[in-house]
N, C-alpha and C positions, 0 to 999 in steps of 0.2 A: 057031113061031107067034109073032106080034108081041105086045108087051105091051099092056095095056089099063088105063087109070086111071079111077077114079071116087072120089067123096067120100061117105063114110058118116057118119051121126050115131049115136054110141053113148053113151047116157046123157047126151046134151047135148054130147058132145065130138066135134069134127070129126076124122075120120080119113081119110087118103088111102089108098085100097086100090089096089094095083098087082097085076094079074094077069100072071103070066109063067110060063115053063117052068122051074120049080124043084121040088125034092122036098118042102121043108118051109116052114112059115110063118116069116117073119122080121119081128119088130116092132122099130121104132126110134123114138126121140124125138130131135128135132134142135134144137140151139140156133139162134138166140138166144131164141126165144119158145116152145119146146116143141112144135113141129109134130110130129104123130103120123103115122107111115107104117107100113103093114103090107104086105109082099109075100106073095102067096099063090099056090099052084099052081092051075091052072085047075079041077081036079077038086074043090077044097075049097068047100063051100057057103058062102053069105053068112052063114047062121046060125052056122056054125062059126067064121067070121072074127070075127063080133060077140062070140061067147063068148070067143075068145082074147083080144080086147081087154078085155072086161069083167073077166076074171080077173086082168088085170095093171094095173088102174086104180091101185092103190096105188103100184106101181113107176113108172107113168107120171107120177103127180103128184109123186113124189120127184124125178124127172128134171127136170120143169118148174120146180120150186122151185130146183133147183141151177142151171139155166141162167139163170133170172131174177136170181139173186144173183151171177152171174159178172161179172167186171169188163168194162167196155166202153172202147174207145178213144174219146176225145172227138173231135168233128168238127174236122178240120184246116182252118185258115184260111190257111195258107201265109204266115205272117209270121215274122220273125226272133224267135228265142227259144223257139218251140214245139218239142215233141219229136216226132221221127219215128223209127220202128224199122227196123233193118236187121240181119238175121242174129241176132236175139234181143237186140240192144243198143239202148238209146235214144241218139239223137244230137240235139243242139241245132241247129236250122235257122238258117243265116245266109244271108239273102236279099239279093242285091245286083242292082240293075237298072242294069247298065252295059255290057251286051254286045249284039252283033247277034244272037246265037243262044244257046240254053240250054247251060250247062255245069254239070255236077254232079260233085262229088268229096268224099271224106272227108278231113278235115284233122285236125291235132293237137287234143287236148282234147275228143274225142268230138263234133266239129262236122261237120255236113253242109252243105257250101257249095253253094248254088244261085245261079248267076249267070244273069240273065234280061234280055231286052230291056226297055227303059224302059216300054213300053206293055203288057207282059205282065200278063194278069189272073190271078185265082186258078185258073180252069179250065185255062188253058194251062200254068201252073206244075205243076198236078196231073198233067196229061198227060205233061209232060216227066219228072217224077219217076217216073211209071208206066213210061215207056220205059226209064229207068235201072234200075228194079227188075227189069224183064223181062230186060234184058241180063245183070245180075248173077246172077239166078236161073238163067238158061240156062247160063251158064258152069259154075256149080257142079253143076247137075243133069246136064249132059252128062258131066262127069267121073265123077259118082257112078253114072250109068247104065252107062258103060263098065266101071267097076270091078265092079259087081254082075252085069252080063251075063256077064262073063268067069268070075266065081265060080260061077254056076249053069249055065254052058255053054249059053247061048242067043245068037243073033245080036243084036247091039246095036241096039235100036230107036231111032227118031227121038224127040225130045222136043218136045212142044208145050206152050205156056204160055197160059193164058186165065183169065179170072175165072169162078169156079164158085160156085153158090149153096149146094150141099149137100155137096160133097166136097172133100177136099184133093187127091185125084188120081183118075185113072181110066186105063183102058188099052184098047187096040184091038189084040189079037194078030194079027188078020187083016190089019190095016193096018200092022203093025210100028211102032206108035207108043204112047207113053204121054203123058198130059196131066197137067200140074201146075197147081194153083191159084196165081195170081200172088201171093196173100197169103203164100205160103210164103217169099217173099223177106224177110219181116219176122221169120221164126222162126229159132231156133237151127239151125246146120248139121246137127246130128245128127237133127233132125226132118225135114229135107229128105232126108237119107240114108235114113231109115226109110220115108218115103213112096215113094221110088224103088224100094227093095227090095220093098216091099209090092206095088206095081203090077207089077214084073217077075215076081214069083212067080206072078201070075195068068196068065202065059204058059204056066205048067206046071200050075197048079192053079186051076180056074175058081172054086171056092167057098172059103169059109173053113173047110173041113173039117179033119179030123185031119192029113192029109198037108200041107196048107198050114201049119198051126200047128207041126207038127214041123219043117218046112223053115225057117221064119222064126225059130224058137227056136234052131235049130242055128247059123244064120248071124248072128243078132243076139239074144243071150240076154236083153237088157234091153228088148226091143221093147215090152213092156207098159207099162213105166214111161215110155218115150218117148211112147207113144200117150197115156197119161194126162196127161203134161206138155203135149203139143200141144193136147189138147182142153180144158185148163184155162187156157191163156194168154188174155189179153184179146182179146175179139172185135173185129172191125172195126166202125167206127162204122156202116157200112151194115147194113141188116137182112138179112144173109146168114147161112147156117148152114153149119158145117163139122163133119163127124163121120166117123169110120171105125167 
């Protein structure tokens, strides 16, 4: 049965209710602004959903306060001297407008060199850097995917990269593909590794149940600390939410 989404108001709080074929209720609060989402089985009544939210109001408010206090990256203007992140490290942008096409590379002294055409505007520089991020992330993610697919004895799926609003990654076992959020290019390599393993394990375990937790704990014992690190890192300037 397909999913169905509606919006409820519980005690003046807006809640996204997603009906789907699952066994239990799942309540989540997403950064950056504390959006509340609850996934519920089809057979659970709306009154039961409202009660589940109402009994967790204190927890929801704590999560909202935490996200509102979380660091945000400032808006990037693509001028020399500002900081851009790559694989968890900050690099000082050096912008030169003296080439026919865009060229990007890392140089000594934690510098990110962006050479651009003389008439390149901010939007075109941003797109060029986005393409570079995508290429770098793909190379690392494909190597990680092959490593973990071999470890858990599944066929190595294809890797897709796109901007996502609410997730670091997702998977499509039927289509033999995992999808990763482009923002992961800015995060430490072990965070990329964690997300890849997380998504690949869903090829064997559809939910985050005991079997899933046992598998990921065996393969990556420190996965909880990595998840906490990833979800505490500065959020993108855009109003997107990332959470697992």
